[in-house]
Backbone as JSON Lines, residues from 0, in Angstrom:
{"i":0,"aa":"X","n":[25.63,8.16,3.04],"ca":[26.94,8.01,2.46],"c":[26.91,8.49,1.01]}
{"i":1,"aa":"X","n":[28.03,9.04,0.59],"ca":[28.13,9.51,-0.78],"c":[28.07,8.34,-1.76]}
{"i":2,"aa":"X","n":[27.33,8.53,-2.87],"ca":[27.26,7.51,-3.9],"c":[26.2,6.44,-3.66]}
{"i":3,"aa":"X","n":[25.4,6.59,-2.62],"ca":[24.35,5.6,-2.34],"c":[22.99,6.19,-2.67]}
{"i":4,"aa":"X","n":[22.11,5.38,-3.18],"ca":[20.77,5.87,-3.49],"c":[19.93,5.89,-2.22]}
{"i":5,"aa":"X","n":[18.89,6.71,-2.24],"ca":[17.99,6.82,-1.08],"c":[16.62,6.23,-1.38]}
{"i":6,"aa":"X","n":[16.35,5.9,-2.63],"ca":[15.07,5.29,-3.01],"c":[15.22,4.63,-4.38]}
{"i":7,"aa":"X","n":[14.33,3.68,-4.66],"ca":[14.35,2.97,-5.93],"c":[12.95,3.01,-6.55]}
{"i":8,"aa":"X","n":[12.88,3.41,-7.81],"ca":[11.63,3.33,-8.57],"c":[11.69,2.06,-9.42]}
{"i":9,"aa":"X","n":[10.75,1.17,-9.24],"ca":[10.71,-0.09,-9.96],"c":[9.59,-0.02,-10.99]}
{"i":10,"aa":"X","n":[9.94,-0.16,-12.25],"ca":[8.95,-0.19,-13.32],"c":[9.01,-1.58,-13.93]}
{"i":11,"aa":"X","n":[7.93,-2.33,-13.79],"ca":[7.87,-3.73,-14.22],"c":[7.15,-3.86,-15.55]}
{"i":12,"aa":"X","n":[7.77,-4.53,-16.48],"ca":[7.14,-4.78,-17.78],"c":[6.62,-6.21,-17.77]}
{"i":13,"aa":"X","n":[5.31,-6.34,-17.85],"ca":[4.67,-7.64,-17.91],"c":[4.15,-7.87,-19.33]}
{"i":14,"aa":"X","n":[4.13,-9.11,-19.79],"ca":[3.58,-9.38,-21.13],"c":[2.1,-8.99,-21.16]}
{"i":15,"aa":"X","n":[1.68,-8.45,-22.28],"ca":[0.26,-8.12,-22.44],"c":[-0.53,-9.41,-22.53]}
{"i":16,"aa":"X","n":[-1.66,-9.45,-21.87],"ca":[-2.53,-10.63,-21.88],"c":[-3.82,-10.24,-22.6]}
{"i":17,"aa":"X","n":[-3.98,-10.72,-23.8],"ca":[-5.14,-10.35,-24.62],"c":[-6.29,-11.35,-24.54]}
{"i":18,"aa":"X","n":[-6.26,-12.22,-23.54],"ca":[-7.36,-13.18,-23.41],"c":[-8.62,-12.45,-22.95]}
{"i":19,"aa":"X","n":[-9.76,-13.04,-23.2],"ca":[-11.03,-12.44,-22.77],"c":[-11.07,-12.29,-21.25]}
{"i":20,"aa":"X","n":[-10.57,-13.3,-20.54],"ca":[-10.57,-13.24,-19.08],"c":[-9.75,-12.05,-18.58]}
{"i":21,"aa":"X","n":[-8.57,-11.84,-19.17],"ca":[-7.71,-10.72,-18.76],"c":[-8.39,-9.39,-19.05]}
{"i":22,"aa":"X","n":[-9.03,-9.29,-20.2],"ca":[-9.74,-8.06,-20.55],"c":[-10.88,-7.79,-19.56]}
{"i":23,"aa":"X","n":[-11.59,-8.84,-19.16],"ca":[-12.68,-8.67,-18.2],"c":[-12.15,-8.24,-16.83]}
{"i":24,"aa":"X","n":[-11.05,-8.86,-16.38],"ca":[-10.45,-8.49,-15.09],"c":[-9.97,-7.05,-15.1]}
{"i":25,"aa":"X","n":[-9.34,-6.62,-16.19],"ca":[-8.87,-5.24,-16.3],"c":[-10.04,-4.28,-16.3]}
{"i":26,"aa":"X","n":[-11.11,-4.62,-17.03],"ca":[-12.29,-3.76,-17.07],"c":[-12.92,-3.62,-15.69]}
{"i":27,"aa":"X","n":[-12.98,-4.71,-14.94],"ca":[-13.51,-4.64,-13.58],"c":[-12.65,-3.74,-12.7]}
{"i":28,"aa":"X","n":[-11.34,-3.89,-12.81],"ca":[-10.43,-3.06,-12.02],"c":[-10.62,-1.58,-12.36]}
{"i":29,"aa":"X","n":[-10.75,-1.27,-13.64],"ca":[-10.92,0.12,-14.04],"c":[-12.22,0.71,-13.51]}
{"i":30,"aa":"X","n":[-13.21,-0.12,-13.28],"ca":[-14.48,0.33,-12.73],"c":[-14.46,0.37,-11.21]}
{"i":31,"aa":"X","n":[-13.37,-0.08,-10.6],"ca":[-13.28,-0.11,-9.15],"c":[-13.93,-1.33,-8.53]}
{"i":32,"aa":"X","n":[-14.2,-2.34,-9.34],"ca":[-14.89,-3.53,-8.87],"c":[-13.99,-4.76,-8.78]}
{"i":33,"aa":"X","n":[-12.72,-4.61,-9.08],"ca":[-11.82,-5.76,-9.05],"c":[-10.48,-5.36,-8.48]}
{"i":34,"aa":"X","n":[-9.54,-6.28,-8.57],"ca":[-8.19,-6.02,-8.06],"c":[-7.25,-5.73,-9.22]}
{"i":35,"aa":"X","n":[-6.16,-5.06,-8.93],"ca":[-5.14,-4.76,-9.93],"c":[-4.56,-6.09,-10.42]}
{"i":36,"aa":"X","n":[-4.68,-6.37,-11.72],"ca":[-4.23,-7.67,-12.23],"c":[-2.74,-7.97,-12.0]}
{"i":37,"aa":"X","n":[-1.87,-6.98,-11.95],"ca":[-0.44,-7.23,-11.76],"c":[0.09,-6.61,-10.46]}
{"i":38,"aa":"X","n":[-0.77,-6.0,-9.69],"ca":[-0.35,-5.31,-8.47],"c":[0.35,-6.2,-7.46]}
{"i":39,"aa":"X","n":[-0.11,-7.43,-7.31],"ca":[0.52,-8.34,-6.35],"c":[1.96,-8.65,-6.71]}
{"i":40,"aa":"X","n":[2.2,-8.89,-7.99],"ca":[3.57,-9.19,-8.44],"c":[4.46,-7.96,-8.27]}
{"i":41,"aa":"X","n":[3.92,-6.79,-8.6],"ca":[4.7,-5.55,-8.43],"c":[5.05,-5.32,-6.97]}
{"i":42,"aa":"X","n":[4.08,-5.53,-6.11],"ca":[4.31,-5.33,-4.67],"c":[5.37,-6.3,-4.14]}
{"i":43,"aa":"X","n":[5.31,-7.54,-4.58],"ca":[6.29,-8.53,-4.14],"c":[7.7,-8.15,-4.59]}
{"i":44,"aa":"X","n":[7.84,-7.72,-5.85],"ca":[9.15,-7.31,-6.37],"c":[9.68,-6.13,-5.56]}
{"i":45,"aa":"X","n":[8.84,-5.12,-5.33],"ca":[9.27,-3.95,-4.56],"c":[9.67,-4.33,-3.14]}
{"i":46,"aa":"X","n":[8.85,-5.18,-2.52],"ca":[9.13,-5.6,-1.15],"c":[10.46,-6.33,-1.05]}
{"i":47,"aa":"X","n":[10.7,-7.26,-1.97],"ca":[11.95,-8.02,-1.94],"c":[13.17,-7.12,-2.18]}
{"i":48,"aa":"X","n":[13.05,-6.18,-3.13],"ca":[14.16,-5.25,-3.38],"c":[14.43,-4.37,-2.16]}
{"i":49,"aa":"X","n":[13.37,-3.86,-1.57],"ca":[13.52,-3.0,-0.41],"c":[14.13,-3.77,0.77]}
{"i":50,"aa":"X","n":[13.67,-5.0,0.95],"ca":[14.21,-5.83,2.03],"c":[15.69,-6.14,1.81]}
{"i":51,"aa":"X","n":[16.06,-6.41,0.57],"ca":[17.45,-6.77,0.25],"c":[18.4,-5.58,0.32]}
{"i":52,"aa":"X","n":[17.9,-4.39,-0.03],"ca":[18.77,-3.22,-0.1],"c":[18.64,-2.27,1.09]}
{"i":53,"aa":"X","n":[17.53,-2.38,1.82],"ca":[17.29,-1.44,2.91],"c":[16.88,-0.06,2.41]}
{"i":54,"aa":"X","n":[16.48,0.02,1.15],"ca":[16.11,1.28,0.53],"c":[14.62,1.22,0.16]}
{"i":55,"aa":"X","n":[13.85,2.28,0.41],"ca":[12.43,2.25,0.03],"c":[12.26,2.12,-1.47]}
{"i":56,"aa":"X","n":[11.23,1.37,-1.87],"ca":[10.93,1.15,-3.28],"c":[9.47,1.49,-3.55]}
{"i":57,"aa":"X","n":[9.22,2.02,-4.73],"ca":[7.86,2.21,-5.22],"c":[7.79,1.57,-6.58]}
{"i":58,"aa":"X","n":[6.61,1.04,-6.95],"ca":[6.51,0.29,-8.2],"c":[5.39,0.8,-9.09]}
{"i":59,"aa":"X","n":[5.52,0.48,-10.37],"ca":[4.5,0.8,-11.37],"c":[4.66,-0.16,-12.54]}
{"i":60,"aa":"X","n":[3.55,-0.45,-13.22],"ca":[3.66,-1.31,-14.39],"c":[4.11,-0.52,-15.62]}
{"i":61,"aa":"X","n":[4.7,-1.21,-16.56],"ca":[5.11,-0.59,-17.83],"c":[4.39,-1.3,-18.96]}
{"i":62,"aa":"X","n":[3.07,-1.34,-18.87],"ca":[2.3,-1.97,-19.93],"c":[1.74,-0.9,-20.85]}
{"i":63,"aa":"X","n":[1.1,-1.33,-21.92],"ca":[0.55,-0.38,-22.87],"c":[-0.39,0.6,-22.16]}
{"i":64,"aa":"X","n":[-0.28,1.85,-22.54],"ca":[-1.15,2.88,-21.98],"c":[-2.46,2.87,-22.75]}
{"i":65,"aa":"X","n":[-3.54,3.08,-22.04],"ca":[-4.84,3.14,-22.69],"c":[-4.85,4.31,-23.66]}
{"i":66,"aa":"X","n":[-5.55,4.22,-24.78],"ca":[-5.5,5.26,-25.81],"c":[-5.87,6.65,-25.3]}
{"i":67,"aa":"X","n":[-6.83,6.76,-24.45],"ca":[-7.2,8.05,-23.86],"c":[-7.82,7.77,-22.5]}
{"i":68,"aa":"X","n":[-7.7,8.69,-21.58],"ca":[-8.3,8.45,-20.27],"c":[-9.81,8.22,-20.38]}
{"i":69,"aa":"X","n":[-10.29,7.26,-19.68],"ca":[-11.7,6.92,-19.66],"c":[-12.38,7.76,-18.59]}
{"i":70,"aa":"X","n":[-13.39,8.56,-18.93],"ca":[-14.04,9.41,-17.93],"c":[-14.77,8.61,-16.86]}
{"i":71,"aa":"X","n":[-15.01,7.32,-17.1],"ca":[-15.71,6.48,-16.14],"c":[-14.77,5.69,-15.23]}
{"i":72,"aa":"X","n":[-13.46,5.93,-15.35],"ca":[-12.5,5.14,-14.58],"c":[-12.64,5.42,-13.09]}
{"i":73,"aa":"X","n":[-12.45,4.38,-12.32],"ca":[-12.51,4.48,-10.86],"c":[-11.27,5.22,-10.34]}
{"i":74,"aa":"X","n":[-11.42,6.0,-9.27],"ca":[-10.23,6.64,-8.68],"c":[-9.16,5.62,-8.28]}
{"i":75,"aa":"X","n":[-9.58,4.41,-7.94],"ca":[-8.66,3.34,-7.56],"c":[-7.7,3.0,-8.7]}
{"i":76,"aa":"X","n":[-8.16,3.13,-9.94],"ca":[-7.36,2.76,-11.11],"c":[-6.83,3.97,-11.85]}
{"i":77,"aa":"X","n":[-7.04,5.17,-11.35],"ca":[-6.7,6.38,-12.1],"c":[-5.21,6.54,-12.37]}
{"i":78,"aa":"X","n":[-4.34,6.06,-11.49],"ca":[-2.9,6.2,-11.71],"c":[-2.48,5.51,-13.0]}
{"i":79,"aa":"X","n":[-3.07,4.35,-13.29],"ca":[-2.73,3.64,-14.52],"c":[-3.2,4.42,-15.75]}
{"i":80,"aa":"X","n":[-4.28,5.16,-15.62],"ca":[-4.8,5.94,-16.74],"c":[-3.93,7.16,-17.02]}
{"i":81,"aa":"X","n":[-3.39,7.78,-15.98],"ca":[-2.69,9.05,-16.13],"c":[-1.21,8.9,-16.46]}
{"i":82,"aa":"X","n":[-0.62,7.84,-16.07],"ca":[0.81,7.65,-16.32],"c":[1.46,7.04,-15.1]}
{"i":83,"aa":"X","n":[2.32,6.09,-15.34],"ca":[2.83,5.29,-14.24],"c":[4.07,5.86,-13.58]}
{"i":84,"aa":"X","n":[5.09,6.17,-14.34],"ca":[6.36,6.57,-13.74],"c":[6.24,7.86,-12.91]}
{"i":85,"aa":"X","n":[5.57,8.92,-13.37],"ca":[5.46,10.1,-12.52],"c":[4.8,9.81,-11.18]}
{"i":86,"aa":"X","n":[3.79,8.94,-11.19],"ca":[3.13,8.58,-9.94],"c":[4.05,7.77,-9.03]}
{"i":87,"aa":"X","n":[4.86,6.94,-9.62],"ca":[5.81,6.15,-8.84],"c":[6.85,7.04,-8.2]}
{"i":88,"aa":"X","n":[7.4,7.96,-8.99],"ca":[8.43,8.86,-8.46],"c":[7.89,9.76,-7.36]}
{"i":89,"aa":"X","n":[6.64,10.18,-7.48],"ca":[6.09,11.07,-6.46],"c":[5.91,10.34,-5.13]}
{"i":90,"aa":"X","n":[5.86,9.01,-5.16],"ca":[5.68,8.23,-3.93],"c":[6.99,8.07,-3.17]}
{"i":91,"aa":"X","n":[8.1,8.4,-3.79],"ca":[9.4,8.2,-3.13],"c":[9.87,9.42,-2.38]}
């Protein structure tokens, strides 16, 4: 139908967590040894929006970008290193 969207890009802004535990969890994720610290919340938001609207959703965090890409980053975490919104849009 005219005027209706066919997909939704969800960019979630979460507060930065500067605790030692958060830094350790993020470092593990970047090495491919842990889970995405905010991925579960992003997935839940996308799922609920998609379920409510019937439109596919893709999500990405809008947190501070790392100063420069880390050459040791795991492929699992590489999207966060390279940029979030372009990767989200390409998934739709």
